[in-house]
C-alpha positions in Angstrom: -117.3 72.7 102.0 -115.0 73.9 99.1 -115.7 71.9 96.0 -113.5 68.8 95.5 -112.4 69.2 99.4 -114.4 65.7 100.3 -113.3 64.0 97.2 -109.7 65.0 97.8 -110.1 63.6 101.4 -112.0 60.0 99.9 -108.6 59.7 97.0 -106.2 60.2 100.0 -107.9 57.5 102.5 -108.7 55.2 99.7 -106.4 55.2 96.9 -103.0 54.2 99.2 -105.3 51.3 100.2 -105.7 50.5 96.3 -101.6 50.9 95.7 -100.9 48.8 98.5 -103.6 46.0 97.3 -101.8 46.4 93.7 -98.6 46.1 94.7 -99.5 42.7 97.2 -100.9 41.3 93.8 -98.0 42.0 91.6 -95.7 40.5 94.4 -97.6 37.3 94.3 -96.9 36.4 90.5 -94.2 34.1 90.2 -92.6 35.6 87.0 -89.1 36.4 85.9 -87.9 38.8 88.0 -87.4 41.9 84.9 -91.1 41.0 83.6 -91.9 41.1 87.3 -90.2 44.8 87.9 -91.1 46.0 84.3 -95.1 45.2 85.1 -94.4 47.0 88.8 -92.6 50.2 86.8 -95.6 51.2 85.0 -98.4 50.6 87.7 -96.5 52.3 90.3 -95.5 55.3 88.2 -98.6 56.8 90.0 -101.3 58.6 87.5 -105.0 60.1 88.3 -106.1 56.5 89.1 -109.5 57.9 87.7 -110.9 54.5 86.4 -110.4 52.5 89.7 -112.0 55.5 91.5 -115.1 55.9 89.7 -115.7 52.1 90.6 -114.8 52.9 94.4 -116.6 56.2 94.4 -120.0 54.2 93.0 -119.6 51.9 95.9 -119.3 54.3 98.6 -122.3 56.4 97.2 -124.3 53.3 98.0 -122.7 52.5 101.2 -120.9 49.0 99.8 -117.8 48.3 102.2 -114.5 48.8 100.2 -113.2 45.3 100.9 -110.6 43.6 99.2 -113.0 42.2 96.1 -114.0 45.7 95.2 -110.4 46.8 95.6 -109.2 43.7 92.8 -111.8 44.9 91.0 -110.9 48.6 90.7 -107.0 47.4 90.5 -107.7 44.9 87.5 -109.0 47.7 85.5 -106.0 50.1 86.4 -104.0 46.9 84.9 -106.2 46.8 81.8 -105.5 50.7 81.3 -101.6 50.6 82.5 -101.2 47.6 80.1 -102.6 50.2 77.4 -100.2 53.1 78.0 -97.3 50.5 77.8 -98.2 49.6 74.0 -99.4 53.2 73.1 -96.2 54.2 74.4 -94.1 51.7 72.2 -92.2 53.0 68.7 -95.3 51.4 66.5 -98.2 53.3 67.8 -97.5 57.2 69.7 -93.7 56.7 70.0 -93.6 58.2 73.5 -90.2 58.9 75.5 -92.3 60.1 78.7 -95.2 58.7 80.6 -96.6 59.9 83.8 -93.0 62.1 83.8 -90.8 59.1 83.8 -89.2 57.1 81.0 -91.8 55.1 79.1 -91.5 51.1 79.6 -89.5 50.6 76.5 -87.0 53.2 77.1 -86.5 51.6 80.6 -86.7 47.9 79.6 -86.7 47.0 75.8 -89.1 47.1 73.6 -89.4 43.3 74.0 -89.6 43.2 77.5 -92.5 46.3 77.4 -94.8 44.3 74.6 -94.6 41.3 77.4 -95.2 43.7 80.7 -98.0 44.7 78.7 -99.1 41.5 78.0 -98.9 40.1 81.5 -101.2 43.2 82.9 -103.8 42.6 80.0 -103.7 38.6 81.3 -103.6 39.1 84.7 -106.5 41.9 84.6 -109.0 39.4 83.6 -107.8 36.8 85.9 -107.8 38.8 88.8 -111.3 39.2 88.7 -111.5 35.6 88.6 -109.6 35.3 91.6 -112.3 37.3 93.8 -115.0 35.9 96.1 -117.6 37.8 94.5 -120.5 35.4 93.2 -119.3 33.5 90.3 -122.4 35.4 88.2 -121.2 38.4 89.1 -117.4 37.5 88.4 -118.9 36.7 85.0 -120.7 39.8 84.2 -117.4 41.4 85.2 -115.4 39.9 83.0 -117.3 39.9 79.9 -118.1 43.6 80.2 -114.3 44.6 80.8 -113.3 41.9 78.0 -116.0 43.7 75.7 -114.7 46.9 76.8 -111.2 46.4 76.0 -110.8 44.4 73.1 -111.9 44.1 69.4 -115.4 45.6 69.8 -113.9 48.3 72.5 -110.7 50.1 73.1 -108.3 48.4 70.9 -111.2 49.2 68.2 -110.6 52.6 69.1 -107.2 52.4 69.0 -107.2 50.8 65.2 -109.5 53.3 64.2 -107.1 56.1 65.7 -104.1 54.6 63.7 -105.9 54.3 60.7 -107.4 57.9 61.0 -103.8 59.1 60.8 -103.7 58.5 56.9 -106.8 61.6 56.4 -108.9 63.2 58.1 -111.8 62.2 60.1 -115.5 63.7 60.1 -116.5 64.9 63.6 -118.6 61.5 63.8 -115.9 59.3 62.8 -113.6 61.3 65.9 -116.4 60.6 68.2 -116.4 57.0 67.4 -112.7 56.2 67.5 -112.5 57.9 70.8 -115.5 56.8 72.5 -114.1 53.2 72.1 -110.4 54.1 72.5 -110.8 55.9 75.4 -114.4 56.1 76.6 -115.1 52.5 76.9 -112.7 51.6 80.2 -114.6 54.6 81.9 -118.1 53.4 80.7 -117.1 50.1 82.0 -115.9 51.4 85.5 -119.3 52.8 85.8 -120.8 49.6 84.8 -118.7 47.8 87.5 -119.4 49.7 90.1 -123.2 49.4 89.1 -122.6 45.9 89.4 -121.4 45.7 92.5 -123.8 47.7 94.2 -126.4 45.8 92.9 -127.9 49.0 90.8 -131.6 48.6 89.2 -132.0 49.3 85.1 -132.7 52.4 85.3 -129.3 53.6 87.7 -127.5 51.0 85.5 -128.4 53.2 82.3 -127.5 56.4 84.2 -124.1 55.4 85.4 -123.3 54.1 81.7 -124.4 57.1 79.9 -122.3 59.1 83.0 -119.3 57.1 82.2 -119.9 57.6 78.1 -120.1 61.4 78.7 -117.5 61.7 81.5 -115.2 59.5 78.4 -115.9 61.8 75.7 -115.2 64.9 77.8 -112.0 63.3 78.9 -110.8 62.7 75.5 -111.9 66.2 74.4 -110.0 67.7 77.4 -107.0 65.6 76.8 -106.6 67.2 72.9 -107.1 70.5 74.3 -104.5 70.0 77.2 -102.1 68.7 74.0 -102.2 72.3 73.1 -102.0 74.7 75.7 -100.2 72.7 78.3 -96.9 72.0 79.0 -94.9 68.8 78.9 -94.0 69.7 82.7 -97.7 69.4 83.6 -98.6 66.6 81.6 -95.7 64.4 82.4 -95.9 63.7 78.5 -94.8 65.6 75.5 -97.5 68.1 74.0 -98.0 69.7 70.7 -97.4 66.1 69.5 -100.9 66.1 67.9 -100.1 69.0 65.8 -97.0 68.0 64.7 -98.2 64.6 63.5 -101.3 66.4 62.2 -103.5 63.8 64.3 -107.3 64.3 64.4 -108.2 65.9 67.4 -111.0 68.0 68.3 -109.4 71.2 68.4 -107.9 70.6 65.0 -111.8 69.5 63.5 -113.5 72.4 65.9 -110.9 75.0 66.5 -109.7 75.7 70.0 -113.0 77.6 70.9 -115.6 75.2 69.5 -113.6 72.3 71.4 -113.9 74.0 74.4 -117.8 74.1 74.1 -118.0 70.9 73.3 -116.3 69.9 76.6 -118.8 72.1 78.3 -121.8 70.7 76.5 -120.4 67.1 77.4 -120.0 68.4 81.3 -123.4 69.4 81.2 -125.0 66.3 80.0 -123.0 64.4 82.7 -124.3 66.3 85.4 -127.7 65.5 83.9 -127.2 62.0 84.2 -125.9 62.6 87.9 -129.1 64.4 88.3 -131.3 61.1 87.1 -129.3 59.1 89.3 -129.7 61.5 92.4 -133.4 60.9 92.3 -133.2 57.3 92.5 -131.3 57.4 96.1 -127.5 57.8 94.5 -125.3 60.3 96.8 -123.7 61.2 93.9 -121.8 64.8 96.0 -118.4 62.8 94.9 -119.0 61.8 91.7 -120.1 65.7 90.8 -116.9 66.6 92.4 -115.2 64.2 89.9 -116.3 66.5 87.0 -113.9 69.5 88.7 -110.9 67.1 87.1 -112.1 69.2 83.9 -111.1 72.7 83.8 -113.5 74.3 81.4 -113.0 77.2 79.8 
């Protein structure tokens, strides 16, 4: 079978279910119509859905039924991710006009409503986990891990480091730490959450966490590379912004060829994580195909 075919079939089957599930949850909220419309606008703008997909793939690998509770855990992560994108695009942050090929939230609804839409998605992401029918102990673990991954020790810390880093040139170690938090923590959480949902043992959980960390680093390196080599049409957002704004990126610190080399090395580490998982009985076929997202040089 051609590489990624099974993954494409899985995505075609389950992602529409996720979209419907998220839409139904948003429809249950009793909020101001404009706020609800702004929240829905960014959720429905599309995207790769890689973070929730990783949760679904891990559940599939262990034969866990993709029921409403699993879809809620996956959806809550996409809510958290979408909130971060809305806020990232604001004038105070990256000041972007395009996201996923469409005008950014604040360009459509105004800066004030965009901030509130992000706030609402952030809060709802946590609340949704508490509304599932999962065991209370599991709910608490998921809430704790998502809060840690997205908060002052995770994604927000990384975003802060990114902003403060614009005033100087970071070392490679500093840059990796920024992006491990800003980009990597939610991808790492996806793997942790998937492991919790399938009751992974200690060794499996550690390999899943490491896979998420390596996937997250690869994701950021690749994104930095695409800002150099891709187009606005392909990316759905402005490119060459990092260079214009003198941002700290992997191509800037390493050069483009060495950035590709770093990407390949990180992907190899992710493959080793999957090989270790496979030894424990995990079916890693689709997770391995997910690495095809990166078109390494």
